[in-house]
C-alpha positions as CSV (number, residue, x, y, z in Angstrom):
1,M,-0.2,0.0,0.0
2,L,1.4,3.4,-1.1
3,G,1.7,5.9,1.9
4,A,0.7,3.2,4.3
5,N,2.1,3.9,8.0
6,P,3.6,0.7,9.3
7,S,3.4,1.9,12.7
8,G,-0.5,1.8,12.6
9,P,-3.4,3.8,11.1
10,K,-2.7,7.7,10.6
11,Q,-5.4,9.9,12.1
12,S,-7.1,11.1,9.0
13,R,-8.2,14.8,8.1
14,S,-11.6,15.5,7.5
15,F,-11.8,17.0,3.8
16,G,-15.6,17.1,3.8
17,R,-17.8,20.2,2.7
18,K,-18.2,22.8,5.3
19,A,-21.5,24.7,5.7
20,V,-21.0,28.5,4.8
21,S,-23.2,31.2,5.9
22,L,-24.4,33.4,2.8
23,T,-26.5,36.0,4.3
24,A,-27.3,39.0,2.4
25,E,-24.8,41.0,4.6
26,N,-21.9,38.8,3.8
27,L,-22.4,38.3,0.1
28,V,-22.1,42.4,-0.7
29,E,-19.6,44.7,1.1
30,V,-21.2,48.3,1.7
31,S,-18.8,51.1,2.5
32,P,-18.6,55.0,1.6
33,L,-17.6,55.5,-2.1
34,V,-15.4,58.3,-0.7
35,P,-13.8,57.7,2.7
36,G,-15.3,60.0,5.4
37,R,-18.5,61.0,3.3
38,T,-21.6,58.9,3.5
39,L,-23.1,59.9,0.1
40,P,-23.4,57.9,-1.9
41,M,-22.3,54.4,-0.3
42,L,-20.7,51.7,-2.7
43,A,-22.2,48.5,-2.7
44,R,-19.7,45.6,-4.5
45,P,-20.1,42.0,-4.4
46,R,-17.7,40.1,-2.1
47,V,-17.6,36.8,-3.9
48,A,-17.9,36.3,-7.7
49,G,-21.5,35.6,-9.4
50,V,-23.8,37.4,-6.9
51,N,-27.2,37.8,-8.6
52,L,-27.8,41.5,-7.8
53,V,-31.5,41.0,-8.4
54,Q,-32.0,38.2,-6.3
55,W,-29.6,39.8,-3.5
56,A,-31.6,43.0,-3.7
57,G,-35.0,41.2,-3.4
58,E,-33.5,39.3,-0.2
59,A,-31.9,42.4,1.2
60,R,-34.6,45.0,0.3
61,S,-35.0,46.1,4.1
62,L,-31.0,46.6,4.2
63,I,-31.0,48.7,1.0
64,N,-34.1,50.8,2.3
65,S,-32.5,51.2,5.6
66,L,-29.2,52.3,3.8
67,L,-31.0,54.6,1.7
68,L,-32.8,56.4,4.4
69,Q,-29.4,56.9,6.3
70,H,-27.4,57.8,3.4
71,G,-29.3,59.0,0.6
72,A,-27.8,57.1,-2.5
73,I,-26.4,53.8,-3.0
74,L,-24.1,52.9,-6.2
75,F,-23.9,49.3,-7.0
76,R,-20.7,48.3,-8.8
77,G,-19.2,45.3,-10.2
78,F,-22.5,43.2,-10.5
79,G,-22.6,42.6,-14.0
80,I,-25.9,44.4,-14.9
81,Q,-25.6,45.0,-18.5
82,H,-29.1,44.9,-20.0
83,L,-32.3,47.0,-19.7
84,D,-34.3,43.8,-18.6
85,D,-31.8,43.2,-15.6
86,F,-31.9,46.9,-14.7
87,E,-35.7,46.8,-14.7
88,S,-35.9,43.6,-12.6
89,L,-33.6,45.0,-9.9
90,M,-35.9,48.2,-9.8
91,R,-39.0,46.0,-9.0
92,A,-36.9,43.9,-6.5
93,V,-36.6,46.8,-4.6
94,S,-39.5,49.5,-5.4
95,D,-43.3,48.5,-5.3
96,D,-44.5,51.1,-7.6
97,L,-42.5,52.1,-10.7
98,L,-43.8,55.5,-12.2
99,E,-44.1,56.4,-15.9
100,Y,-42.4,59.4,-17.1
101,S,-45.8,61.2,-17.6
102,Y,-44.8,64.8,-17.3
103,Q,-42.3,64.8,-20.1
104,S,-40.8,68.1,-19.1
105,T,-37.5,67.2,-20.4
106,P,-36.4,65.6,-23.7
107,R,-36.0,61.9,-23.0
108,T,-36.5,58.6,-24.9
109,S,-38.6,55.7,-23.5
110,L,-36.4,52.5,-23.5
111,S,-39.5,50.5,-21.8
112,K,-42.7,51.6,-19.8
113,F,-40.6,52.4,-17.0
114,V,-37.0,53.2,-18.0
115,Y,-36.1,56.4,-20.0
116,T,-32.7,58.1,-21.1
117,S,-31.1,60.9,-19.1
118,T,-32.2,64.4,-20.0
119,E,-31.0,64.9,-23.7
120,Y,-29.3,67.8,-23.8
121,H,-26.5,68.9,-26.1
122,P,-23.1,68.3,-24.4
123,E,-22.3,72.2,-24.3
124,L,-25.2,72.9,-22.2
125,T,-25.5,72.0,-18.5
126,I,-28.7,71.0,-16.4
127,P,-28.9,73.1,-13.3
128,L,-28.9,71.4,-9.9
129,H,-32.5,70.5,-9.1
130,N,-34.5,67.9,-6.9
131,E,-35.6,65.4,-9.8
132,M,-39.2,65.2,-10.1
133,S,-39.9,67.4,-7.5
134,Y,-42.2,69.4,-9.7
135,A,-44.4,66.5,-10.4
136,R,-47.7,65.7,-8.5
137,D,-46.8,62.2,-8.3
138,W,-42.9,61.6,-7.5
139,P,-40.8,58.4,-7.2
140,M,-39.7,57.4,-3.6
141,K,-36.4,56.0,-5.3
142,I,-34.8,57.2,-8.5
143,W,-32.8,54.9,-10.3
144,F,-29.7,55.5,-12.8
145,F,-28.1,53.0,-15.0
146,C,-24.9,53.6,-17.0
147,V,-24.5,51.7,-20.4
148,D,-21.9,53.6,-21.9
149,P,-19.8,55.6,-19.6
150,A,-18.9,59.1,-20.9
151,A,-15.3,59.4,-22.4
152,E,-14.8,62.6,-20.4
153,N,-16.8,64.6,-17.6
154,G,-20.2,63.0,-17.7
155,L,-20.7,63.2,-13.8
156,T,-23.8,62.9,-11.8
157,P,-23.6,65.2,-8.9
158,L,-25.8,63.9,-5.9
159,A,-26.8,65.8,-3.1
160,D,-28.9,64.8,0.2
161,S,-31.5,67.5,0.1
162,R,-31.8,66.8,3.9
163,R,-28.5,67.8,4.4
164,V,-28.6,70.8,2.4
165,Y,-31.5,72.1,4.3
166,E,-29.6,71.3,7.6
167,R,-27.0,73.5,6.5
168,I,-29.2,76.6,5.9
169,D,-29.3,78.9,8.9
170,P,-32.4,78.0,11.0
171,A,-33.4,81.8,11.0
172,V,-33.4,81.5,7.6
173,R,-35.5,78.3,7.2
174,T,-37.9,79.8,9.6
175,R,-38.2,82.9,7.3
176,F,-38.8,80.6,4.3
177,A,-41.6,78.8,6.0
178,A,-43.1,82.0,7.3
179,E,-43.0,83.5,4.0
180,G,-44.3,80.5,2.1
181,I,-41.2,80.2,-0.1
182,L,-41.3,77.0,-2.5
183,Y,-39.1,75.3,-4.8
184,V,-40.5,76.5,-8.4
185,R,-39.0,75.7,-11.7
186,N,-40.5,77.3,-14.8
187,Y,-40.5,75.5,-18.2
188,G,-41.3,77.1,-21.7
189,S,-40.9,80.7,-22.6
190,G,-41.8,83.7,-20.2
């Protein structure tokens, strides 16, 4: 017998399968995109092959908690590359999806609930604003999906309106409320 121990049986090691706990929390790592800042948070798979749609459906309460606390999550490295996958992800986390019915800016419909970003010429800028704040029905979550990253620039600046509001002097906030100051955007000429 090859490798036999003439002095007696050798203690054998167990090479069987071990149970591994694969909870939602340990499949995906969530940390700040920029150290020291909490907007946005970055979610990346800890192991290869994590199905983001399935994970998001199972981790829905975790995602909602992170959104309430931090305002935005950037999902990176999950291999979502198709419109159908993106829409499935939105459905896994959001109960109601809204159609872009107000048509206030030029966009192309890609599906019933997915549209291109505002189609402005590259030399034009879009002023900072609270997306869809002018609408009577507004989404509780806004999703962005990048198919083709911009060769240069192409940034989507994000701000947590709660934090912006907190930075306004309390006396100014009180005066805004007393005077009925509202956030208003005007479209069209005049």
